Structure formats: C-alpha cells, structure tokens
KOLBA-671324 format. One record per atom (N, C-alpha, C): residue number from 1; residue in one letter; atom name; z, x, y. Coordinates in Angstrom, 3 decimals, m for minus. Each point is the difference from the previous one (the first is absolute). Layout:
BEGIN
    i  aa  at         z         x         y
  NUM   A  CA         Z         X         Y
...
end
This chain:
BEGIN
    i  aa  at         z         x         y
    1   X   N    16.675    90.779    53.118
    1   X  CA    m0.533    m1.320    m0.209
    1   X   C    m0.123    m0.314    m1.486
    2   X   N    m0.411     0.968    m0.820
    2   X  CA    m0.145    m0.266    m1.422
    2   X   C     1.362    m0.234    m0.645
    3   X   N     1.059     0.615     0.569
    3   X  CA     1.352    m0.233    m0.521
    3   X   C     0.398    m1.456     0.227
    4   X   N    m0.353    m0.549     1.158
    4   X  CA     0.288    m1.406     0.291
    4   X   C    m0.768    m0.925    m0.939
    5   X   N    m1.257     0.323    m0.271
    5   X  CA    m0.803    m0.820    m0.912
    5   X   C     0.609     0.046    m1.392
    6   X   N     0.428     1.167    m0.443
    6   X  CA     0.616     0.145    m1.318
    6   X   C     1.288    m0.808    m0.073
    7   X   N     0.815     0.079     1.055
    7   X  CA     1.253    m0.753     0.020
    7   X   C    m0.283    m1.505    m0.002
    8   X   N    m0.972    m0.425     0.759
    8   X  CA    m0.359    m1.412     0.042
    8   X   C    m0.505    m0.463    m1.370
    9   X   N    m0.767     0.857    m0.654
    9   X  CA    m0.501    m0.320    m1.346
    9   X   C     1.132    m0.148    m0.994
   10   X   N     0.989     0.891     0.077
   10   X  CA     1.148    m0.076    m0.905
   10   X   C     0.814    m1.264     0.242
   11   X   N     0.170    m0.355     1.275
   11   X  CA     0.730    m1.217     0.328
   11   X   C    m0.749    m1.218    m0.554
   12   X   N    m1.316    m0.005     0.142
   12   X  CA    m0.812    m1.098    m0.507
   12   X   C     0.118    m0.112    m1.515
   13   X   N    m0.082     1.113    m0.717
   13   X  CA     0.122    m0.002    m1.460
   13   X   C     1.388    m0.480    m0.414
   14   X   N     1.033     0.451     0.684
   14   X  CA     1.368    m0.432    m0.307
   14   X   C     0.157    m1.504     0.229
   15   X   N    m0.612    m0.521     1.060
   15   X  CA     0.078    m1.428     0.284
   15   X   C    m0.704    m0.812    m1.088
   16   X   N    m1.149     0.487    m0.468
   16   X  CA    m0.706    m0.684    m1.080
   16   X   C     0.825    m0.012    m1.280
   17   X   N     0.603     1.124    m0.326
   17   X  CA     0.830     0.089    m1.202
   17   X   C     1.187    m0.942     0.094
   18   X   N     0.640    m0.056     1.141
   18   X  CA     1.149    m0.897     0.190
   18   X   C    m0.429    m1.457    m0.126
   19   X   N    m1.167    m0.341     0.526
   19   X  CA    m0.495    m1.368    m0.082
   19   X   C    m0.297    m0.374    m1.451
   20   X   N    m0.544     0.940    m0.757
   20   X  CA    m0.298    m0.258    m1.408
   20   X   C     1.280    m0.237    m0.789
   21   X   N     1.022     0.804     0.235
   21   X  CA     1.278    m0.175    m0.683
   21   X   C     0.615    m1.337     0.394
   22   X   N    m0.046    m0.310     1.284
   22   X  CA     0.568    m1.256     0.479
   22   X   C    m0.741    m1.197    m0.596
   23   X   N    m1.318     0.090    m0.112
   23   X  CA    m0.785    m1.097    m0.563
   23   X   C     0.355    m0.232    m1.464
   24   X   N     0.348     1.065    m0.728
   24   X  CA     0.365    m0.137    m1.400
   24   X   C     1.415    m0.535    m0.169
   25   X   N     0.806     0.068     1.013
   25   X  CA     1.403    m0.357    m0.092
   25   X   C     0.284    m1.303     0.744
   26   X   N    m0.725    m1.051    m0.340
   26   X  CA     0.148    m1.290     0.675
   26   X   C     0.775    m1.004    m0.852
   27   X   N     0.404     0.361    m1.196
   27   X  CA     0.763    m0.902    m0.838
   27   X   C    m0.823    m0.830    m0.970
   28   X   N    m1.319     0.077     0.081
   28   X  CA    m0.874    m0.708    m0.935
   28   X   C    m1.196     0.870    m0.330
   29   X   N    m0.736    m0.413    m1.010
   29   X  CA    m1.259     0.668    m0.309
   29   X   C    m0.951    m1.028    m0.582
   30   X   N    m1.258     0.335    m0.033
   30   X  CA    m1.038    m0.921    m0.429
   30   X   C    m0.434     0.335    m1.418
   31   X   N    m0.188    m1.025    m0.813
   31   X  CA    m0.466     0.162    m1.373
   31   X   C    m1.285    m0.779    m0.207
   32   X   N    m0.833     0.490    m0.893
   32   X  CA    m1.209    m0.718    m0.399
   32   X   C     0.306    m0.766    m1.283
   33   X   N    m0.465    m1.246    m0.058
   33   X  CA     0.185    m0.840    m1.171
   33   X   C    m1.345    m0.541    m0.451
   34   X   N    m0.140    m0.213    m1.309
   34   X  CA    m1.199    m0.640    m0.510
   34   X   C     0.002    m1.479     0.393
   35   X   N    m1.155    m0.505     0.337
   35   X  CA    m0.144    m1.437     0.185
   35   X   C    m0.026    m0.652    m1.386
   36   X   N     0.476    m1.234    m0.126
   36   X  CA    m0.059    m0.669    m1.303
   36   X   C    m1.428    m0.065    m0.556
   37   X   N    m0.974    m0.188     0.882
   37   X  CA    m1.401    m0.056    m0.434
   37   X   C    m0.454     1.330    m0.598
   38   X   N     0.481     1.095     0.556
   38   X  CA    m0.347     1.327    m0.507
   38   X   C     0.658     0.223    m1.355
   39   X   N     1.262    m0.411    m0.125
   39   X  CA     0.715     0.123    m1.275
   39   X   C    m0.719    m0.811    m1.082
   40   X   N    m0.434    m1.190     0.353
   40   X  CA    m0.705    m0.848    m0.963
   40   X   C    m1.349     0.604    m0.392
   41   X   N    m0.690     0.596     0.955
   41   X  CA    m1.288     0.643    m0.292
   41   X   C     0.179     1.141    m0.999
   42   X   N     1.027     0.808     0.183
   42   X  CA     0.276     1.103    m0.929
   42   X   C     0.365    m0.540    m1.377
   43   X   N     0.786    m1.065    m0.021
   43   X  CA     0.412    m0.617    m1.258
   43   X   C    m1.216    m0.500    m0.779
   44   X   N    m0.862    m0.712     0.680
   44   X  CA    m1.216    m0.532    m0.653
   44   X   C    m0.891     1.130    m0.522
   45   X   N    m0.175     1.035     0.810
   45   X  CA    m0.874     1.107    m0.403
   45   X   C     0.551     0.718    m1.231
   46   X   N     1.298     0.205    m0.049
   46   X  CA     0.604     0.657    m1.163
   46   X   C    m0.142    m0.876    m1.238
   47   X   N     0.215    m1.302     0.144
   47   X  CA    m0.138    m0.930    m1.120
   47   X   C    m1.437     0.016    m0.522
   48   X   N    m0.970    m0.043     0.916
   48   X  CA    m1.417     0.019    m0.406
   48   X   C    m0.358     1.308    m0.693
   49   X   N     0.525     1.119     0.488
   49   X  CA    m0.280     1.291    m0.633
   49   X   C     0.537     0.007    m1.435
   50   X   N     1.208    m0.520    m0.191
   50   X  CA     0.556    m0.059    m1.354
   50   X   C    m0.817    m0.928    m0.898
   51   X   N    m0.451    m1.115     0.543
   51   X  CA    m0.835    m0.914    m0.793
   51   X   C    m1.262     0.698    m0.486
   52   X   N    m0.633     0.757     0.900
   52   X  CA    m1.219     0.731    m0.371
   52   X   C     0.266     0.987    m1.128
   53   X   N     1.217     0.506    m0.055
   53   X  CA     0.387     0.953    m1.048
   53   X   C     0.472    m0.723    m1.269
   54   X   N     0.063    m1.331     0.070
   54   X  CA     0.404    m0.783    m1.156
   54   X   C     1.498    m0.244    m0.112
   55   X   N     0.739     0.167     1.105
   55   X  CA     1.453    m0.164    m0.028
   55   X   C     0.420    m1.273     0.730
   56   X   N     0.962    m0.682    m0.561
   56   X  CA     0.625    m1.160     0.629
   56   X   C     1.332     0.492     0.572
   57   X   N     0.150    m0.064     1.320
   57   X  CA     1.163     0.613     0.656
   57   X   C     0.571    m0.919     1.080
   58   X   N     1.140     0.432     0.498
   58   X  CA     0.557    m0.553     1.232
   58   X   C    m0.023     1.129     1.021
   59   X   N    m0.236    m0.360     1.253
   59   X  CA    m0.043     0.971     1.094
   59   X   C     0.889    m0.525     1.120
   60   X   N     0.781     0.903     0.570
   60   X  CA     0.847    m0.371     1.138
   60   X   C    m0.114     1.053     1.087
   61   X   N    m0.008    m0.439     1.233
   61   X  CA     0.091     0.897     1.156
   61   X   C     1.321    m0.308     0.684
   62   X   N     0.745     1.074     0.262
   62   X  CA     1.274    m0.120     0.721
   62   X   C    m0.150     0.676     1.356
   63   X   N     0.828    m0.421     0.953
   63   X  CA    m0.043     0.628     1.312
   63   X   C     0.748     1.324    m0.024
   64   X   N     0.105     0.646     1.125
   64   X  CA     0.615     1.329     0.097
   64   X   C     1.468    m0.005    m0.392
   65   X   N     0.628    m1.176    m0.062
   65   X  CA     1.393    m0.125    m0.413
   65   X   C     0.136    m0.415    m1.463
   66   X   N    m1.116    m0.215    m0.670
   66   X  CA     0.025    m0.396    m1.402
   66   X   C     0.045    m1.496    m0.229
   67   X   N    m0.175    m0.784     1.060
   67   X  CA     0.025    m1.457    m0.107
   67   X   C    m1.413    m0.488    m0.364
   68   X   N    m0.126    m0.851    m1.027
   68   X  CA    m1.339    m0.463    m0.407
   68   X   C    m0.728    m0.749     1.115
   69   X   N    m1.297     0.320     0.154
   69   X  CA    m0.867    m0.687     0.958
   69   X   C    m1.063    m0.821    m0.696
   70   X   N    m0.493     0.495    m1.127
   70   X  CA    m1.053    m0.701    m0.734
   70   X   C     0.159     0.329    m1.479
   71   X   N    m0.298    m0.987    m0.855
   71   X  CA     0.079     0.221    m1.441
   71   X   C    m0.977    m0.929    m0.689
   72   X   N    m0.725     0.529    m0.979
   72   X  CA    m0.912    m0.800    m0.813
   72   X   C     0.176     0.407    m1.460
   73   X   N    m0.044    m0.979    m0.883
   73   X  CA     0.076     0.251    m1.441
   73   X   C    m1.233    m0.613    m0.639
   74   X   N    m0.725     0.818    m0.755
   74   X  CA    m1.175    m0.515    m0.694
   74   X   C     0.449    m0.946    m1.113
   75   X   N    m0.897    m0.850    m0.434
   75   X  CA     0.368    m1.113    m0.887
   75   X   C     0.636     0.421    m1.321
   76   X   N    m0.350     1.161    m0.543
   76   X  CA     0.556     0.398    m1.290
   76   X   C     0.974     1.175     0.106
   77   X   N     0.355     0.377     1.204
   77   X  CA     0.988     1.072     0.170
   77   X   C     1.359    m0.514    m0.477
   78   X   N     0.777     0.885    m0.569
   78   X  CA     1.302    m0.387    m0.543
   78   X   C     0.947    m0.546     1.048
   79   X   N     0.972    m0.800    m0.426
   79   X  CA     0.944    m0.589     0.947
   79   X   C     0.891     1.022     0.704
   80   X   N     0.123     1.189    m0.575
   80   X  CA     0.810     1.056     0.625
   80   X   C    m0.752     0.758     1.085
   81   X   N    m1.308    m0.151     0.062
   81   X  CA    m0.804     0.851     0.889
   81   X   C     0.214    m0.244     1.488
   82   X   N     0.231    m1.226     0.483
   82   X  CA     0.232    m0.148     1.442
   82   X   C     1.233     0.764     0.491
   83   X   N     1.117    m0.151    m0.700
   83   X  CA     1.210     0.723     0.396
   83   X   C    m0.153     1.500    m0.105
   84   X   N    m0.707     0.442    m1.031
   84   X  CA    m0.220     1.431    m0.179
   84   X   C    m0.896     0.555     1.105
   85   X   N    m1.050    m0.743     0.371
   85   X  CA    m0.886     0.448     1.079
   85   X   C     0.759     0.115     1.318
   86   X   N     0.822    m0.997     0.303
   86   X  CA     0.811     0.067     1.222
   86   X   C     0.934     1.197    m0.064
   87   X   N     0.632     0.206    m1.150
   87   X  CA     0.907     1.130    m0.161
   87   X   C    m0.683     1.342     0.161
   88   X   N    m1.222     0.113    m0.476
   88   X  CA    m0.747     1.256     0.160
   88   X   C    m0.314     0.268     1.472
   89   X   N    m0.438    m1.028     0.727
   89   X  CA    m0.258     0.179     1.434
   89   X   C     1.270     0.367     0.740
   90   X   N     1.101    m0.690    m0.300
   90   X  CA     1.304     0.286     0.604
   90   X   C     0.432     1.440    m0.281
   91   X   N    m0.146     0.420    m1.244
   91   X  CA     0.419     1.350    m0.390
   91   X   C    m0.817     1.058     0.725
   92   X   N    m1.309    m0.187     0.088
   92   X  CA    m0.849     0.968     0.699
   92   X   C     0.422     0.136     1.459
   93   X   N     0.242    m1.139     0.670
   93   X  CA     0.397     0.026     1.409
   93   X   C     1.387     0.626     0.159
   94   X   N     0.929    m0.412    m0.836
   94   X  CA     1.374     0.478     0.113
   94   X   C     0.096     1.510    m0.167
   95   X   N    m0.714     0.540    m0.982
   95   X  CA     0.075     1.435    m0.272
   95   X   C    m1.145     0.789     0.627
   96   X   N    m0.880    m0.696     0.710
   96   X  CA    m1.090     0.624     0.753
   96   X   C    m0.919     0.869    m0.865
   97   X   N    m0.258    m0.495    m1.195
   97   X  CA    m0.901     0.705    m0.905
   97   X   C    m0.504    m0.983    m1.055
   98   X   N    m1.026     0.374    m0.727
   98   X  CA    m0.540    m0.891    m1.033
   98   X   C     0.986    m0.123    m1.155
   99   X   N    m0.074    m1.123    m0.680
   99   X  CA     0.903    m0.199    m1.127
   99   X   C    m0.385     0.871    m1.197
  100   X   N    m1.236     0.477    m0.054
  100   X  CA    m0.356     0.973    m1.042
  100   X   C     0.817     1.282     0.184
  101   X   N     0.133     0.443     1.239
  101   X  CA     0.805     1.194     0.284
  101   X   C     1.468    m0.264    m0.307
  102   X   N     0.486    m1.180     0.368
  102   X  CA     1.396    m0.345    m0.279
  102   X   C     0.231    m0.039    m1.507
  103   X   N    m0.944    m0.575    m0.744
  103   X  CA     0.128    m0.065    m1.462
  103   X   C     0.126     1.404    m0.594
  104   X   N    m0.791     0.922     0.503
  104   X  CA     0.039     1.370    m0.525
  104   X   C     1.301     0.714     0.353
  105   X   N     0.494    m0.219     1.198
  105   X  CA     1.190     0.725     0.480
  105   X   C     1.319    m0.616    m0.431
  106   X   N    m0.037    m1.187    m0.609
  106   X  CA     1.252    m0.670    m0.368
  106   X   C     0.140    m0.187    m1.513
  107   X   N    m0.758     0.784    m0.753
  107   X  CA     0.114    m0.062    m1.457
  107   X   C     1.420     0.347    m0.430
  108   X   N     0.456    m0.534    m1.135
  108   X  CA     1.337     0.353    m0.488
  108   X   C     0.172     1.518    m0.095
  109   X   N     1.144     0.455     0.453
  109   X  CA     0.297     1.429    m0.015
  109   X   C    m0.365     0.720     1.285
  110   X   N    m0.797    m0.626     0.849
  110   X  CA    m0.356     0.605     1.290
  110   X   C     1.075    m0.326     1.024
  111   X   N     0.091     0.848     1.018
  111   X  CA     1.036    m0.134     1.017
  111   X   C     0.003    m1.376     0.667
  112   X   N    m1.160    m0.586     0.206
  112   X  CA    m0.092    m1.271     0.723
  112   X   C    m0.080    m1.213    m0.922
  113   X   N     0.363     0.149    m1.266
  113   X  CA    m0.132    m1.109    m0.953
  113   X   C     0.846    m1.211     0.376
  114   X   N     1.074     0.194     0.734
  114   X  CA     0.866    m1.105     0.397
  114   X   C    m0.668    m1.012     0.901
  115   X   N    m1.074     0.396     0.657
  115   X  CA    m0.723    m0.925     0.882
  115   X   C    m0.448    m1.231    m0.776
  116   X   N    m0.316     0.170    m1.257
  116   X  CA    m0.466    m1.121    m0.821
  116   X   C     1.051    m1.094    m0.140
  117   X   N     1.258     0.335     0.250
  117   X  CA     1.082    m0.978    m0.131
  117   X   C     0.201    m0.833     1.263
  118   X   N    m0.654     0.361     1.078
  118   X  CA     0.124    m0.739     1.265
  118   X   C    m0.642    m1.382    m0.132
  119   X   N     0.616    m1.007     0.605
  119   X  CA    m0.599    m1.344    m0.052
  119   X   C    m1.403    m0.006     0.626
  120   X   N    m0.892    m0.731    m0.608
  120   X  CA    m1.370    m0.226     0.491
  120   X   C    m0.925     1.202    m0.104
  121   X   N     0.476     1.135    m0.513
  121   X  CA    m0.872     1.166    m0.151
  121   X   C    m0.832    m0.161    m1.266
  122   X   N    m1.309     0.174     0.137
  122   X  CA    m0.912    m0.053    m1.139
  122   X   C    m0.696     1.360    m0.077
  123   X   N     0.463     0.831    m0.933
  123   X  CA    m0.511     1.367    m0.133
  123   X   C    m1.119     0.049    m1.034
  124   X   N    m1.069    m0.744     0.296
  124   X  CA    m1.187    m0.070    m0.840
  124   X   C    m1.199     0.065     0.932
  125   X   N    m1.043     0.702    m0.366
  125   X  CA    m1.174     0.120     0.857
  125   X   C    m0.579    m1.336     0.412
  126   X   N    m0.603    m0.034     1.189
  126   X  CA    m0.643    m1.201     0.513
  126   X   C     0.448    m0.395     1.391
  127   X   N     0.974     0.729     0.570
  127   X  CA     0.446    m0.243     1.367
  127   X   C    m0.477     1.117     0.905
  128   X   N    m0.666    m0.345     1.098
  128   X  CA    m0.603     0.990     0.897
  128   X   C     0.327    m0.361     1.443
  129   X   N     0.271     1.017     0.802
  129   X  CA     0.240    m0.204     1.431
  129   X   C    m1.284    m0.403     0.716
  130   X   N     0.130    m0.833     1.004
  130   X  CA    m1.108    m0.303     0.905
  130   X   C     0.353     0.677     1.317
  131   X   N    m0.813     0.980     0.380
  131   X  CA     0.256     0.766     1.222
  131   X   C    m1.151    m0.167     0.978
  132   X   N     0.356     0.043     1.282
  132   X  CA    m0.997    m0.081     1.067
  132   X   C     0.463     0.874     1.146
  133   X   N    m0.858     0.892     0.426
  133   X  CA     0.326     0.861     1.127
  133   X   C     1.250     0.836    m0.224
  134   X   N     0.248     0.407    m1.242
  134   X  CA     1.163     0.820    m0.303
  134   X   C     1.296    m0.780    m0.158
  135   X   N    m0.060    m1.322     0.069
  135   X  CA     1.186    m0.839    m0.151
  135   X   C    m0.126    m0.889    m1.235
  136   X   N     1.124    m0.256    m0.644
  136   X  CA     0.020    m0.933    m1.114
  136   X   C     0.007    m1.409     0.581
  137   X   N    m0.961    m0.817    m0.421
  137   X  CA    m0.064    m1.388     0.475
  137   X   C     0.277    m0.992    m1.129
  138   X   N     0.102     0.501    m1.228
  138   X  CA     0.283    m0.877    m1.124
  138   X   C    m0.193     0.708    m1.314
  139   X   N     0.007    m0.795    m1.049
  139   X  CA    m0.230     0.514    m1.345
  139   X   C    m0.707    m1.066    m0.811
  140   X   N    m0.701     0.435    m1.041
  140   X  CA    m0.687    m0.939    m0.885
  140   X   C     0.419     0.321    m1.426
  141   X   N     0.281    m1.051    m0.754
  141   X  CA     0.377     0.165    m1.395
  141   X   C    m0.897    m0.826    m0.890
  142   X   N    m0.392     0.591    m1.121
  142   X  CA    m0.839    m0.686    m0.985
  142   X   C     0.708     0.097    m1.345
  143   X   N     0.016    m1.099    m0.737
  143   X  CA     0.638    m0.028    m1.316
  143   X   C    m0.848    m0.801    m0.973
  144   X   N    m0.204     0.552    m1.190
  144   X  CA    m0.710    m0.732    m1.044
  144   X   C    m1.114     0.763    m0.676
  145   X   N    m0.487     1.073     0.605
  145   X  CA    m1.018     0.825    m0.647
  145   X   C     0.677     0.766    m1.144
  146   X   N    m0.770     0.575    m0.907
  146   X  CA     0.608     0.645    m1.164
  146   X   C     0.861     1.234     0.315
  147   X   N    m0.238     0.647     1.153
  147   X  CA     0.790     1.185     0.353
  147   X   C     0.332    m0.026     1.496
  148   X   N     1.002     0.758     0.372
  148   X  CA     0.329     0.144     1.414
  148   X   C    m1.121     0.645     0.785
  149   X   N    m0.724     0.905    m0.633
  149   X  CA    m1.139     0.638     0.666
  149   X   C    m1.090    m1.017     0.314
  150   X   N    m0.249    m0.918    m0.932
  150   X  CA    m1.004    m1.049     0.232
  150   X   C     0.460    m0.948     1.099
  151   X   N     1.296    m0.348    m0.001
  151   X  CA     0.546    m0.820     1.083
  151   X   C    m0.219     0.684     1.348
  152   X   N     0.253     1.312     0.040
  152   X  CA    m0.141     0.735     1.263
  152   X   C    m1.441     0.026     0.484
  153   X   N    m0.962     0.127    m0.902
  153   X  CA    m1.412    m0.031     0.417
  153   X   C    m0.340    m1.309     0.701
  154   X   N     0.496    m1.106    m0.543
  154   X  CA    m0.246    m1.305     0.626
  154   X   C     0.691    m0.089     1.359
  155   X   N     1.226     0.517     0.079
  155   X  CA     0.731    m0.009     1.273
  155   X   C    m0.772     0.777     1.062
  156   X   N    m0.523     1.147    m0.381
  156   X  CA    m0.762     0.819     0.951
  156   X   C    m1.278    m0.705     0.443
  157   X   N    m0.593    m0.801    m0.875
  157   X  CA    m1.179    m0.783     0.391
  157   X   C     0.384    m1.043     1.054
  158   X   N     1.187    m0.555    m0.126
  158   X  CA     0.482    m0.947     1.006
  158   X   C     0.173     0.661     1.351
  159   X   N     0.532     1.206    m0.007
  159   X  CA     0.189     0.745     1.260
  159   X   C    m1.355     0.365     0.603
  160   X   N    m0.928     0.414    m0.855
  160   X  CA    m1.329     0.362     0.500
  160   X   C    m0.669    m1.176     0.704
  161   X   N     0.266    m1.201    m0.475
  161   X  CA    m0.616    m1.193     0.587
  161   X   C     0.492    m0.285     1.418
  162   X   N     1.168     0.501     0.363
  162   X  CA     0.540    m0.264     1.348
  162   X   C     0.027     1.242     0.886
  163   X   N    m0.488     1.102    m0.507
  163   X  CA     0.074     1.268     0.745
  163   X   C    m0.534    m0.134     1.423
  164   X   N    m1.166    m0.602     0.166
  164   X  CA    m0.583    m0.136     1.344
  164   X   C     0.827    m0.921     0.893
  165   X   N     0.707    m0.943    m0.597
  165   X  CA     0.812    m0.950     0.759
  165   X   C     1.292     0.625     0.532
  166   X   N     0.507     1.015    m0.698
  166   X  CA     1.323     0.528     0.365
  166   X   C    m0.015     1.359     0.662
  167   X   N    m1.134     0.675     0.010
  167   X  CA    m0.029     1.303     0.660
  167   X   C     0.264    m0.171     1.479
  168   X   N     0.892     0.815     0.496
  168   X  CA     0.412    m0.113     1.407
  168   X   C    m0.933     0.744     0.920
end
C-alpha cells in the first residue's frame, strides 16, 4: 500500500511540474509598469531633495524600456539638464545598473570604454534603477547637482518616496 501512495505522490508531483512548465510557455508574460502618477511623485521628491541641498536640477523618470514618463526642470537648472536626466535614466535601465557604476567601468582605457560611444548613453552619476519585487520597473535620472554622486543622492530620495507604492 505504501508503494502505491509513493507512486501516486510521484505522479502528482510530475503533474504539478508539467503544469508549471506549461503555464510558463503560453507565449506571453506579465510585466509591472510604473503608473504616471508614481513616476511624477518620484520626480517631485527627487527635485525637492535637491532643492533642500541647494541644487537646481532636472529630474526624469523613465519606464522599464527607457521611455520618459515624467520630467521636471527647476527654474535655474541648465538647458542641458532635461536631456541629460532622461539619458541617465535610460542608461541605468538599459545597462541594469547605476550610471555611477557605468561611469567607473567605462573610463578611457577600460575594456568597456566603447559603451560611452553608444547613442543616448550618459556615463555620469545620477541615474538609478527603480526596482520592485526583484523586477526593474523604471529608472530615475537627475542632472544639475555639482557631482554625479550628489545627483544620485537626490535620485535615491525620489525612489524612497515611492517605495511603499511600488513594493509588490
């Protein structure tokens, strides 16, 4: 009798495994995306954090594909900062890492220095991934603070402002 129970258990486990494989092989999959309101909330929070630090910046949030969702430029931020902020968010999402790390790994003479020649890549600190539940849902880029490290601090403040909204 215990042999029959063991065999039945194995058949049940095999059926569950087959169902799981079949469920994964349906031709589509589900992705999480930031709502525009969430992207705007992160943008505002990052801008406010930079203001408190005395910096005039532009902040952009891009979706998981690098497409801009929200962008704000403070009144005295340079005219180049909106495009740079978008580029930083795009670069972080595209390479799945912060632009501070990309800046360090793509210095002239390093193996990956050619990445800097790619269109739309901004290898300067201030671009950070937005992750939720182990998935990338977007990126945030900040441009205009005196250093890439300062830009990144503001970007992280923007992410902190939406953390409760995006946790799965």
